[in-house]
DRENBARO-666203 format. One record per residue (C-alpha): chain; x, y, z. Coordinates in nm, 2 decimals, always signed. Example, Ala and Ser with C-alpha at 12.3 -4.5 7.8 and 13.67 -1.06 7.14 Angstrom:
<site c="A" u="+1.23" v="-0.45" w="+0.78"/>
<site c="A" u="+1.37" v="-0.11" w="+0.71"/>
END
This chain:
<site c="A" u="-3.13" v="+20.98" w="-10.78"/>
<site c="A" u="-3.35" v="+20.79" w="-10.54"/>
<site c="A" u="-3.56" v="+20.56" w="-10.76"/>
<site c="A" u="-3.63" v="+20.21" w="-10.63"/>
<site c="A" u="-3.42" v="+19.96" w="-10.81"/>
<site c="A" u="-3.40" v="+19.59" w="-10.85"/>
<site c="A" u="-3.07" v="+19.41" w="-10.78"/>
<site c="A" u="-3.00" v="+19.39" w="-11.16"/>
<site c="A" u="-3.06" v="+19.77" w="-11.19"/>
<site c="A" u="-2.83" v="+19.84" w="-10.89"/>
<site c="A" u="-2.55" v="+19.62" w="-11.04"/>
<site c="A" u="-2.58" v="+19.80" w="-11.37"/>
<site c="A" u="-2.56" v="+20.14" w="-11.19"/>
<site c="A" u="-2.29" v="+20.09" w="-10.93"/>
<site c="A" u="-2.14" v="+19.75" w="-11.00"/>
<site c="A" u="-2.15" v="+19.41" w="-10.85"/>
<site c="A" u="-1.89" v="+19.49" w="-10.58"/>
<site c="A" u="-2.09" v="+19.77" w="-10.42"/>
<site c="A" u="-2.41" v="+19.55" w="-10.43"/>
<site c="A" u="-2.23" v="+19.26" w="-10.27"/>
<site c="A" u="-2.09" v="+19.49" w="-10.00"/>
<site c="A" u="-2.43" v="+19.64" w="-9.91"/>
<site c="A" u="-2.59" v="+19.29" w="-9.90"/>
<site c="A" u="-2.33" v="+19.18" w="-9.65"/>
<site c="A" u="-2.39" v="+19.48" w="-9.41"/>
<site c="A" u="-2.61" v="+19.45" w="-9.10"/>
<site c="A" u="-2.93" v="+19.65" w="-9.14"/>
<site c="A" u="-3.09" v="+19.88" w="-8.88"/>
<site c="A" u="-3.45" v="+20.01" w="-8.85"/>
<site c="A" u="-3.50" v="+20.34" w="-9.04"/>
<site c="A" u="-3.76" v="+20.48" w="-8.80"/>
<site c="A" u="-3.94" v="+20.63" w="-9.09"/>
<site c="A" u="-4.30" v="+20.74" w="-9.01"/>
<site c="A" u="-4.54" v="+20.47" w="-9.12"/>
<site c="A" u="-4.28" v="+20.19" w="-9.10"/>
<site c="A" u="-4.22" v="+20.13" w="-8.73"/>
<site c="A" u="-4.40" v="+19.80" w="-8.69"/>
<site c="A" u="-4.68" v="+19.69" w="-8.47"/>
<site c="A" u="-4.56" v="+19.88" w="-8.17"/>
<site c="A" u="-4.66" v="+20.20" w="-8.36"/>
<site c="A" u="-4.97" v="+20.04" w="-8.53"/>
<site c="A" u="-4.78" v="+20.00" w="-8.86"/>
<site c="A" u="-4.81" v="+19.69" w="-9.08"/>
<site c="A" u="-4.43" v="+19.66" w="-9.13"/>
<site c="A" u="-4.09" v="+19.78" w="-9.01"/>
<site c="A" u="-3.85" v="+19.93" w="-9.25"/>
<site c="A" u="-3.48" v="+19.84" w="-9.23"/>
<site c="A" u="-3.18" v="+19.95" w="-9.43"/>
<site c="A" u="-2.81" v="+19.91" w="-9.48"/>
<site c="A" u="-2.58" v="+20.13" w="-9.69"/>
<site c="A" u="-2.23" v="+20.16" w="-9.84"/>
<site c="A" u="-2.06" v="+20.46" w="-9.99"/>
<site c="A" u="-2.01" v="+20.44" w="-10.36"/>
<site c="A" u="-2.01" v="+20.66" w="-10.68"/>
<site c="A" u="-2.19" v="+20.68" w="-11.01"/>
<site c="A" u="-1.96" v="+20.87" w="-11.25"/>
<site c="A" u="-1.87" v="+21.18" w="-11.06"/>
<site c="A" u="-2.17" v="+21.16" w="-10.82"/>
<site c="A" u="-2.07" v="+21.04" w="-10.47"/>
<site c="A" u="-2.34" v="+20.88" w="-10.27"/>
<site c="A" u="-2.46" v="+20.57" w="-10.09"/>
<site c="A" u="-2.62" v="+20.25" w="-10.22"/>
<site c="A" u="-2.90" v="+20.15" w="-9.98"/>
<site c="A" u="-3.06" v="+19.81" w="-9.95"/>
<site c="A" u="-3.41" v="+19.84" w="-9.80"/>
<site c="A" u="-3.58" v="+19.55" w="-9.62"/>
<site c="A" u="-3.93" v="+19.52" w="-9.46"/>
<site c="A" u="-4.03" v="+19.29" w="-9.18"/>
<site c="A" u="-4.38" v="+19.19" w="-9.07"/>
<site c="A" u="-4.50" v="+19.21" w="-8.71"/>
<site c="A" u="-4.46" v="+18.83" w="-8.69"/>
<site c="A" u="-4.10" v="+18.85" w="-8.80"/>
<site c="A" u="-4.04" v="+19.13" w="-8.55"/>
<site c="A" u="-4.20" v="+18.92" w="-8.28"/>
<site c="A" u="-3.98" v="+18.62" w="-8.37"/>
<site c="A" u="-3.67" v="+18.83" w="-8.34"/>
<site c="A" u="-3.79" v="+18.97" w="-8.01"/>
<site c="A" u="-3.85" v="+18.61" w="-7.88"/>
<site c="A" u="-3.49" v="+18.53" w="-7.99"/>
<site c="A" u="-3.35" v="+18.82" w="-7.78"/>
<site c="A" u="-3.32" v="+19.06" w="-8.08"/>
<site c="A" u="-3.13" v="+18.81" w="-8.29"/>
<site c="A" u="-3.21" v="+18.89" w="-8.65"/>
<site c="A" u="-3.09" v="+18.54" w="-8.77"/>
<site c="A" u="-3.43" v="+18.42" w="-8.63"/>
<site c="A" u="-3.59" v="+18.52" w="-8.96"/>
<site c="A" u="-3.52" v="+18.51" w="-9.34"/>
<site c="A" u="-3.42" v="+18.85" w="-9.47"/>
<site c="A" u="-3.52" v="+18.96" w="-9.82"/>
<site c="A" u="-3.42" v="+19.29" w="-9.98"/>
<site c="A" u="-3.72" v="+19.47" w="-10.11"/>
<site c="A" u="-3.53" v="+19.72" w="-10.32"/>
<site c="A" u="-3.21" v="+19.93" w="-10.36"/>
<site c="A" u="-3.17" v="+20.31" w="-10.38"/>
<site c="A" u="-2.87" v="+20.53" w="-10.47"/>
<site c="A" u="-2.87" v="+20.86" w="-10.30"/>
END
């Protein structure tokens, strides 16, 4: 199951606790091709955080996916890599 989900859909699938947990995790760049930011000529950088969870008998991970713009990446760089220099917004969730 790797369909993009809204927060409400993720809560319905895995529960509020797992969604709250993934939202509290620090995210890291995914390094997926096409989402590596201006340094690679891409229009955005993809980031994600994940927590282990289950859906019925299916064990997996709930993943929160974020995208930053080159301007946001630049602002973080100017702040010494401090991600608190920008406002983070989750684009979608995935259960894999």
